[in-house]
N, C-alpha and C positions, 0 to 999 in steps of 0.2 A: 506493498499499500502506499509507504516511503518513497521507493522508487517511480511509482505511478505520478503522486503526488511532486514529483522534481520533475517528472517528465510533462507535465499539463504544465507546470510553470515554465519551463523551456520553450515549449510550443509556441504559448500564449505570449511569451516578449518576443520570440520569433517573429510572430503575427506582426503585434505591435512595430516595430524595426519596419517590416515589411509593408506593413500599412501606412505608416508615416510619410516611406519613401516614396509610395503611391502620389500621396500626397503631395510631395513635395516634385515629381514631376508633372502636376497640373491635375490629377482625376479629381476627381470627384465622388467619396465614397456617402454610402448611407447604410448601416448598419438596422437590419429589420429581425426581432425574434419572429420566429415559426410558429405559425398558429395551429398546428396539429403537434408539435414537439418541443416543448420549452428548452430545450438544451441545446437546441439548434438553432444558430443564426446565420442569418443570409449577409452580407457585404456586397451592397449593390454597387455595380462602378458607371462610373458616366465620364465621355470623354467631352471637354470643351470644344466650340471651333479655335480655339487659339491651339491648343493641344494636336487637333486632326491637323490642323495646317502645318504646324511643325514637323511632325513623326512623319507626314506624307511627303514634304519636302525628305527627309531622312531614308525615307523607303523607298524613293523615284517612284512616285505613284502616280500614274497617267490619270488627267482628268482635262476634263473641254474644256477646246478653245474655241472653238465654231462650232456651229449644224454644218453636219456633211452638204455640200453643195454642187456635187458632181451628180449628172443626172445618170438614170440607173434604167437600162432598157426593162421592159416588163417581160417576164418570161412568157413563151407562148402557152405552158402549160399551166400558169399563174391561177386561172380560172377553175382548172382544175383540182389543183392543190387548196384553194381557197375553202372546199366542200369540206377538206378535213381539218382548216385550222382551228385554232381558237377561237372564240366570237371577241372579236378587237373591240367591241363596246362593253365587255368585262375584262379581260385584260389588254388595254391600248398598250400598241407595239411600242418597243423604246426606239426616241429616236435616237439618229446616229449622229455622232459628233466626232471632230477633228479633236485629239488629243496629245496633250505633252506632258513629259515629267513636271509636275508641281512646283512651284517656285514662287516662295512667300513674297520678295519685290517686284515680282511680276507678275499681282494676284490680281488687277482691274484687267491683268489680256484674258482674264478665264472665264469662262462662260456662268456666271454666277446669277440666276435668279431668284433661289432663295436657300437661303444658307443650311436650313434643315436638311435640305432635300440632295444639295451639292455630293457630297458623302455618300452613296450608297448604303442600307444596313450592311453590306458583306465587305464592305469598305471599313467601317467605323469599327465591325467586331478584330475583324483584323489589325489594326492600329492598337486597339486597347490591349490586343492578345500580346502583339510584339511587346507592348510595353509591360506586360506581364510576365512577360518572360523573360526582360534583361534586368529588372530592378533586386538589388541585393536584399537579404535578409540578415545574413552573418558573415562573420571573417572568422576562422579557423588556421591556426598556422598559417596565414598570411597567403591564404587561398580564400578568395571570395565566393560565397556560397549564393547562389540568385535563380531567379527564376520558378515560376508556380509550379511548373513542372516536376520540379524535385520537390515542394512543398507537399504534393500533391501525394507524391511516393512514399513521402516519409507521413504520412497521416493530419498531417499540420491543418489543411484543409480535405474536406472530402471530395468536393466537387467544383469546377469551374467551366461555366457554358455561356454561351452566349444566349438569351432569353428568344422564344418564340414571339411573336407580336401578338397573337391571337389564338381564340380558343380555333382548333381546327372542326367543330362543330358548326358554329355561327360567328358571323362576324363581329368586330370589337364595339360596345356600345360608345365607346370616344371616338367623335366622328374624326378627328385628328389623325385617327390611327389607321393606315393602309388596310389594316386585316391582310396579309397578304399571304399568311398560310393556310387561310381559309380558303381563299382563290387557288393557292396550289393542290387545297384536296377538292375541293370542288372542279377544278376544269383541269387538271394533270392525274391526282392519285387516282380519284374515283372510278371504280370500274367501267363508267358507262362510255367514260373517254376512251376507253379500249382502243377505237381507229381512229380517234383525232393526232395530229401531230401534235409533239410537245411544245408548251412555252420556254424554250432554253433561256432567252437571254431573262426572263422573270426568274427562271431556278439558279441562273448564273448570280441574278440580282442581290437572290435572298440567301443561297446556299455557297455562293462561290465560284470560281473557273473550276476546282479541283472538281466539284461534283458536276456542275456542268459538264466539262468535258467528257467526265465516264457518260453522260446521259445522251450527248450529243452522239458518243461513237457508239452505245448499244441501240440508239434509235437507227444512226444510218445502217448499222449490220443488220438490223430485222428489215428495214427498207430495200437493203440487195438480198436478201433470204426469197425476198418475193418469186424474184425474177429466177432463180434458184430452184425452188420449191416448183413453180410454175413449169419449168423444162424439165423437173424431176416424174412429177406426175403425168407429162407428156409420157415421158418414157416407160413409167409403170403400168399406163393404160396400153403405149404400144405393145407391152408384153401380153397384157392382161386379153389382146384383141386377137394376137396373134401364136397364143399358145395351143389352142387349137390345130392350130396348119404347123406345130411341133412335129418334125417325123420322127425324130428319135426316140419321142415321151410315146408316141402313139405306137413304135413297136415293145418299147417297153410293157406296155399296157396289153398290147396284141394279144389273145392266148395262143395263137399259131406261132409270135413269134418270141415274147417274153416269156409267155405263160410256158414253152416248151427250155427255154434255158434255165439250167439248175447251177445255182452260185454257189461257189465254197464256203467253208465254214469262216467268219470274220475272230474267232478267238479257239483256244485251244479247250479240246476234249468236252464241255459243255455246249458247245455251239453247234447249230445243225447244218443240214444241207438247206438251202432256203431258194425259192423261186423268185424270178427276178421281177416279175409282175407284183410282187409286194410292196415293191419301191413306185409303186404307181403316180399315187397321189402325189407325194414328196417331186415324182418328175416333173409331175401337171406344175407345181407350182414356181419347181425351178426356171422352168421354161418362160417364166412373168419374168424375173430377176437376169437370167442367165441369154440376152437375147442381143442385139445387133442395138438396140436403144441402149444399153448399159456402155457400150463403146461410146457411143454418140457424147452419152452422159458425161462419161470419165473424160473427154476430150472438153467438153464445156466448161465443167465445174474447173480444169487448169487454167483455162482462160478466163473464168470469173474471177477465181479471187485473186487472178491480178490486177481488173478491174477495180473490185472492190477496195485494195490496198493503194490504187494509184488514186481512185475518187475519193476515197479517204482522205489522204494526204492533202490532197486541194481544200479539200470541207474543212480541216485542221486548218490549214492557214487559213482561209477566209475567219475561220474563228479566233486566229490566233493576233488576224486584227482586229476584226469587233470587241475583240476582247483585252485589247492592249496588253498582250502578252509576247508582240512579237520581237521587239528588243527589252523584254524584262530582266531586269537586272537585277539577280538571285544575291541577295544580301549573305553575307559569310554567316551559314548556318550556323546554330548553337549548339552547343555542346550536350550531348545526351548527360543526364546526370546520374544513370548509371555507368558513364564514362568517366565522369567529374570524381564521381566517388572514390573510383580505385586506382586516381591519381598518385604515386607513389613514388614514382623516379622522376629522375633531373635530366632531362639533356638540353642538349643545344637547338635553336631552331635555325637552320640555315639559312631563312630571308633576313630574318629579322636579329640574326646572331647576339640572341637573350636567352636569358634561360626560361624553360618553360616545364611541365610534368606531365608526363604520358601515365599510365597504369601498366605496360610492360615494357621492356626492352626488347631488343631486336630477336634475340634467341628466344626471349618469351612470345614473342608475336607468332614464331615459325612456327613452337611447339603448340599454340593455340590451333591455327591454321590446319597444321597435322590432322591434329584429332579430331576437329568439325569435319576435314575431308575423309578421315575415317569413318565417322558414326554415319555420316551419308552414302559412304558406301557401303556400308554394314545395314543399314536399312533397305537400298536395293536389293542388295543381295537375300535379305529378307522375302521381300515380294517376288522376286525370282523362285526361291523356294517355294512361299506359297502358290504360286503358276505352276511349281513341278509336282504339287500335292494335289492341287485339282486338275494336271494330266492322269497321274498314279488314279484318282477318283474314276477318274473318265471310263481307266483302262480296266480296274476291277468292278467297276459296277455295271460296264458293259454284259460283262460274264454273266452277273447276275440277272440284268434284264434279258439275255439272251436265254437263260433257262426259264423264268418266268412268262416272259411274251412270247413262250417259242411258238417257231414259224414254221408252220409244215408248210409241207409242198401243195397239198391238197387243202390249208386250212380257209373258211368260208364265214370268217368271226370279221364283222367288220370295223370291229376295233383297229386287226389288223392292219387297215385300207390305212389307218392314221397313226397310230402308237406302234411304230416301231421301234426296236430297241435303239438303234442310232439318236431315235426321235426324241424317245426317253431319256435318253444320255444326255443329247446335246441341253435341253434345255433345266433340267436337274444342275447340270454341272452350269448352267450359265447363273441360273438363280444361287448358289453357292459361288459363284466367284464374285457374281454382285454384292452378296454380304460380308463375303472378306474382303471387297475393293473398301465399301464404307468404313470398317471397321478399322482395319489399315491406316485408312485416312485420318479416323478420328485421335490414334493416338499418334500417326507420325505428324500431325499442326502442332501436337503439343510438344514433340520430340524437336523439332526442328524449329520451333523457339525457343526452348531449352539450350539447343546446340548455337543458335545464333546470338541468345544473350551472352553464353560462353565464350565465343568469338570476339565478344565488345565493340562494335562498331564504333565509330567515333561521331556519327550522326545519326537523325533519324532520317536522310536520305538513304545514307550508305548500309544502314538496318534493314530498311524497306526493301533495296537492291540486292541485298544479302539473302533474305529471307523470300524473296522473289526465286529467287535463282534453284534454292535447295528445295522449295515448296515444287515450283513445275517441274524440274526433273525426276522426284519422285512420283508427283502424280503422274506423270508422262508414263511413266514405267509401271505404274499401276493400273491405270484405268486403259493403257492399249496394250500390254504385256498377253495378254489373253484373244485380242483378237489378231496381233502379227503371228503368234502360236496357230490357230485357228487358218488364217488365209497360207500363211509360206512354210510351217512345218508338216500338220497334222493331214496325213496320209500319204507322206513324199517319200518317206523313208521306211517301208512295211516288207522289202524281199516278195518273197510270193509262197504259197501253201506250204512248197516243200522245203522254203527253208527261210520262215520269218524274220524280223528284226525285233528284238526286247529290248523295253526299256530296264534298268538296272540288273540285267541277265532272269529278270523276272516276269514282268509284264510283258506282252506282245502288244505292239505299236498298233495304234488304232490305224482303221483306213473309213477312208471318206463313203457314202454313197455313189453308186455307180456314176450317177452325173455330178460329183463333185463335193467339195464341203464350202461351195457359195452357198448353199442355203442354209449351213448352219451359222455361218460367220453375219449372213443377215439375222437370223435367232437372235446371235448373241448380243448384235448394234441394238436391238430392239430392244430387248432387256436391259443392255446397261443404260442405253439413253432415256429413255421412260422411267425406269427405276429413278436414276440420279436426277432428273427433273424433279420428281414428286418428292423425295426424301430432302433436296435442299429446297422445298418450296415449304417442306413441314419444317422443316431445322431454324430455316428464318424468318418464315412468318407468325408459325405457331407457338413456338417457346417464347419470346419478343410477347407477344399477345399475352399470352397466360401468367406470364410475369407480373405486367401490367393490369392484371385485371385481378390478381392476387394483392398488388398493392394498392389499387383503389377500394379494394373492399377493405383491408385495413382500414385504411385513412379514411372510412365514410364511417367505421364502424368506434371511433376513435372520438369523432367531430363532427358537429353539423354546421362548423362554421363554415364564413365563404373562405374558400382556400386563394390567396393571388396566385400570378403566373407564375412567379419565379418557385413556388414551392410544388404547384403540378409539375413543371417541367422539373423538379430534381427527384421527384418519381417518377420520371420516364427512364429508359434505359440508358446507359452510356453508348456511343459510338463503338466505343475502341480505338487505341494505338495506332491499330494498323488501315481503320477507314474502310475503305472500298477494296482493299487488298482482295476479301474471298471472294466480291462481286466479281470483278477482274477476272480472279483465277479461275473462274466457274465457268465464265462465258468464252475464255482462250480456249480450254479445257472440250467446250462444245464445240467451238470452232476447228478442233482436232478432228473429232469423231464428224463434224458435216463436212472435213475436205479428204483427212486420210483413209476412210475407208466408200467413201461414197459410190464408189462403184460395184459395190455388192448390196447399196440398200439407199437406192434412188428416193427413197420419203425421208431420206433423214432431216434432210433441209425445209420441209414441209413441218416434221416435227418440231426443229429447233425450232421454224416459225412462230408456231401456236407456242408453244415455251416464250419465247421472247416477247412476243406480244403481251402474254401474261407478268413476266419479270419484270417488266419495264413500271408495269402501275402497282407491281406488290413491292417493288423497291423504294417506287414515289409514297405509296403507303404507309411502310415502315418509315421513313424519314420524316413526315409530315405527321406520325399520328403515333410511334410508337418512341422514337427515339427523342433526345435531347437533340437542339439544333448543334452543328458543329461548327468548329471555327473555319471559317472560311478561309481557303488556303489557294494560291496562287499554281495555275497548271497549266506550262505552256504545249502538253500533249499529252498519248496516254503512259508515256515513260517507255520501262522497259520491254511492256508487253507488244510496242511495235515489230522490234526486232523479232521477238519470239515467235510472231504471226507469219513476217517474213520466214523462218525457216521452216515453218510447217506448210508453208504454200510450196515451196522447193521441195521436200520430202513428199509433200502428197501426188505429185506428177510421178513419183518413182513407184508410190504404196498401189497407187490405181492403174499405173502400168504391167506392174506383178501381180494384181490380182486379178486382171483379167487375164495375163499370160500364164500364170502358174495354178488360180485358184478357181478359175470359169475353166468351161468346156469349149470356149469360140475357137482357139485358135486348133485343136485336135478337129473339132469340127470342121473347120476352112479349110485342114491340108488334107481331109477325107474328100472333101467337096473337087476341089481342083486337082489334086492328084492321084489319089488310091481310089476312088466310084469308077475310074475309066484304066483305061489299059494304059501302060502295061500291068499294073498293081489291082486295078478292078476289071470288073466283068461287064459292067454296065456302058452300053451306046453312046451315052450323055452325062452332065454331071448332074449328081444325084444326089440325096441323102439318105435314100435308101441303104439296108444295111451297113449302116454304121455302127447299130448296138453291136452286130454282131462281130462286125471288124475290129472292134475294140475292145473288144473283152477276150482275153487269151482263155487257154485250153491248159486242164491242168491232169495229170492221169491219180485217181484215186490210191493208188497203190504206189506212190512215191509220197504219203504221208511219212512223218517221222510218228514213230510209236509217241512220244510225248504231245504232238498235235494232231493228232488222227482222234477225230471225233466219236464219240463214244455213243451217241446213237447209230441206230441200224438205218442203211442204206436204201432209200425206195426207188425200187424200179432195175430195169437191167443195166443203166448206161456203167459205163466204166470211168466217166470223165467230170469235172464240175468247172465252172468259169470263174474268172478271179477278172477286177480291172487292172490292165496294165497291157502293155506294147512288147510282148516276148513269144519265143516261138514255141510252137506244140512241142508236147512229146514225141522222139521217134526221129525229130530233127537232129541233125547233127549238131548245132548251137543248141538245143531244147535248154527250154527256162534263160535263156541270154536275151537280150534286149533286141528288136528287130530292126527293120529298117524304116518303118513307119516311127517309132522311135525316136530316132533319129532326126529323120524329119519334122518331126515334132518340135523337138528340145532347137531344132535350128530355126524354125518361125517364131520360136517363142522369144528366142533371144534378139532377132531380127525386127521382132514387134516392138519390144522395149526398146531397142537404139533408137526405131523411127518413132516410136509415139513421144519419147523425152525429147530428141532433139524439135520434134514439128511444136511442141507444144511450148520450149522454152524459149525457141527462136520467134514463134505469137507474140510470149510473154514481153521480150527483150524489144519487140517491134511496140509493142501496147506503152510498156514503161518508157519508151524512150521519146511516144507519140504525144503523150499526156504529161504535160507539162506541172508540177508539182504546186503551181501558184501561177492561177488564173490571171490576166492582164488587167481583171476590172483589180483584183486585189493589188496587185503590184500598181496600177492608176494611184487608188487612194493611198498607200502608203507615200508614194513620192508627193502627191499632194499634201500629204501630212505634214514631209518632211517640210517641203517649201513653206508652209505656214507657221512652221515652230521656228525655222528659220527667222523669216519675216517677222512676225508679231515680237517674239520674245529678244532675237539678237539684233535685229536690222533697228530698230524702233529707238535701244541703248547706242545704236552707234548715229544714229542721225541726232540724238542728244547732245553725244560728245561731237561730233560735228559743229553743232551750233553754236553750243561752248568755246569750242578751239577754234570758231570762223569768227566771232567776237574778238577773241585775244587776238588775231594776227590782222585781224585788220586794225588793231591797235597798234598794233607792232608795225605795220605799215605806214602809217599813219606819222608815228613819230619818225621813223627813218625816212620818209620825203621832207618831213619839214626840218631835217637836219643836212640833206646834200643840197635844199633848195638853193640856185644860188641867188646873189647877194641883190643881185638888179631888179630878180623878180618880188 
């Protein structure tokens, strides 16, 4: 108890010093006791006009010089987009100005109509937070302690946040209050606005540029998805319409062709021989996704992603100009309190040649970095181990399903048409994979934060960049590893029934359906993308809502008094130190699913579109109703996420080309159609797909089974052979069970296809990137006009005054010189 009393006195003393220093810096403070809890005190901070002007100059904040006088041409689509815009009578469009860094001595040159509105709410909050972050509260061992963040971390203050201006449910009763929060909820966050465009300038005005640029990017990405979704649905419908004309699927379902083909067991002992017609339904579904439309869509998405990134650069450049971040002078960022607290070593600064305190030596920093890299590598290995565990599950449970869902050659049960051992294994493995992904994700988020905390980055930007790298690397492996396995490894190294390949010397490698693994990859993507969207929305929306509901219930139970705005906001959820980090991470992971594996799932952009339309409103709803108002921050762009998306876009071309080449059966079908359906390899007189199934299933003599692989179930019929999916010579051939000429033709065609497709798409991407400039001509003109006005109004006026003053002095000097040298006769 004595220690607690001493700590409370120390905290009170630090608060007093801090608040007196705030007053000395010109801020006005007012303390108010809580209505619901008498032990809680709120300190309201207000910045008067003089303070705002002083720090606006210190922070190089750009403010209006004069209204934008450049004529803009109306877009041809303006009438159409006006249908989706927010009503201008409710939220008036922000007037455009030419701006310049604020200078107090040129106050008269700035466009000041009303001192109360000259600084918008976001700018006022940013200035106040700038002061709060730099005011001292103690000095220890000649090291100054300062900043609100350190005071919050040490518990001296419980919270520090800007206030919402009103309730989101109804406008303020004060006529002077603009009720911007209410307008944002009504015209932006409410579900009724799901098809409306976002009021980005109004969002930026209330929340600042960092949140504004996120919603601008998310809205732009969602709008671009409309085109991708439209083409994807078109390709899907093309597959649905042409599936009945799919010759190879008809052969599988034909009782006279597929009904007479007996397939070899796909596992040892417990698996039995099975009829090819049992995969009839899955082959029909596969025709929808494994069609010519898939190739067209994969090429289109390779071009679409380039258009998206290039047009976003242009849009970002426009926002940089409109929101005054083109030449944003980033101040030297404040050192993180966690870093400052560990500063025990003294080193010489090479630039200032002065001593400064750092938390570790060069050797200590190297040890920390090594430990952090090892920890990240360990967790990535853990993910790979979990993927191997899922593979082992697939291999072992396939035996169980094969015995339980026994497929007899003459089986007539309707369920066998849909619930094959492959389907049951694929669906259950995908569900388990999804659960493992989400659990590892929750654990690693905390581990990544601990690792980054131990790494001890100097500034908040360094901290976020370091955490972004770790989290994305982990999430990339976590979410995509199972998809990469199905797409590029499953069914590729299985051997043949007489000499199968085993995992870990025990588990026989799993095979694909006769139509390939494309349908299984589609199932995996649908489960992960759909499940992730549902899980994230529950986690992001439901949990804060429940917490706030409980908080409001407890508050209402304690008091029936009128609660002021600052107390309402205190009981909302804090936004967190990482802010929008998790929102960006979620969307970039989705962007990866939409681009990397889109060749196997053309409906992925449509699902992403529906999710994003909901995501925009849910994120807006969270910010306006469930969270405290975030401290506004400047942001010039979306940061490290831009190069990450560019990397994904480059990788997506390779993955989609390889999916079409190695996962789908498109290349083997084309090789058969053009080369092996006609002489010298085929017997048909013209190019056709007839006979494709029989030609692509190799023959195996059942007497060549090893004892360990021989099925225990009896053999039905008098046939001595079974068929399996591969391109090998039949028994009795001098090269029996070795790869035949068809196999090498297919391999050559696949490699040629990948090279051609990659080079064509990369060439088109290069041309598009070259043609589309990053900054539009209109934006360039505005920037030049603004520089001209800044030069004219702020600098040339001063020069004219100097010239005028110097001119008078020069005239006097000249008159004096004339009188001295004038002749006496004159």
